[in-house]
N, C-alpha and C positions, 0 to 999 in steps of 0.2 A: 503494500500500500504506500510505499515511499513515493516521493515526487519523481521528477525527471521523466524518463521514457514510460514509466508505469502510471503516470498521472491519470490516463484515461481509465485505468482499472478502478481507481478510487471513485471517479465520477459514476461509472457503471454500477459499482457496489452501492453507492448512496442512492442512486436512482432505483435500484432493485428493492429498496426498503430496509436495508441493513440498519440505518439509523433508527427507524421506528422500532425494530426488533430489539436493538440494544437498549433503547430508552425503556421499553417494556420490561426488560430484565432488571434494569436499575430500579424501576418502580416496584417490582414484585419482590425483589431480593432484600436481603439484610446485609449490613456492612461486613459481617463476619463470614459471609459466604464467598467462596472463590469465584463463582459465576458473576457476582456483582463487581468484584475487582476486575475481572477479565472484560466485562462489558464496558466499564469506565476506561480501561486501557485501550480497548478497540475504538471507542469514540475519540480518544486522543489521536489515535492513528488516522482515523477517517477525517478528523479535523485538520490534518496536515502537519503532524508533528515534524516531518522532515521537509516541509515546503519552505521555500523562500517567500518573502512578502510579495504579494501580487500573483501567486500561482494557485489561488484558491479555486477557480473555476466554478464558483457558486455553491460548492459543497457545504461550506460552513453555514451559509444562510439556510440551506435545506435542513441541516442538522439542528439548528436553532429552532426552525419552524415546527419540528415535530416534538418539541418540548424538552430537548436535551439539557438546556440550562437549568430549568426548574428541577429536573431529576438529579442532575449533578450536585446542585446546591443542597437538595434534600439528603443526598448521600453524605455530603460533608458535614451536615448538621447531625446526622445520626451516627456517624463514625467517630473513631478516636484517632488522634494524631499518629499513633504507631501502626495503624492498620494499612495494609497495602492499598486498599480501595481509596483511602483518603489521598494518597499520593497520586493515584491515577485520575481521580476526579478533579483534583486541583490542576493537574497537567492538562486534562481535556479542556477545562475552562480557559486556561491560558492559551491553548492552541486555537480556541474559538475567537479570541480577541484580535483586534487589529484590522485595519483596512476599511471597515464599514462602521461608521459612527452609530447608526441605528442598532446594529448588533451589539456593539459595546455598551450602549445605553440599556439594552435589554438584559445584558449580563449584570450590570450594576443594579438595575431595578429588581432583579431576582434575589438580590442579597448576597451575591458572590463575594463582594469586597469584605463584608462583615465576617463571613465564615472563613475566608482565607486569612 
């Protein structure tokens, strides 16, 4: 899912509904479950962990649109600092920032700043 020549794969994966499925796992799971941590990590990857600024291709807007920010903030609130899921959720939120002022405002409005 890294950028570069494989960027088209990330777009196809997001368009196929991966973000919705991962958000559903975040909402259904608990912070101590491995699946919850892996879902948060996968969202970080889909959000462009390895992308340079400007390489987003609209994926991050689609990820935010399906409720990822609220789900990630909820995971941060429910988790503990030493849990793997907390690190992945924070990373995913950081990967979603930048480039689009409206998206950044949505992240702030969801309470991400307070929980981070």
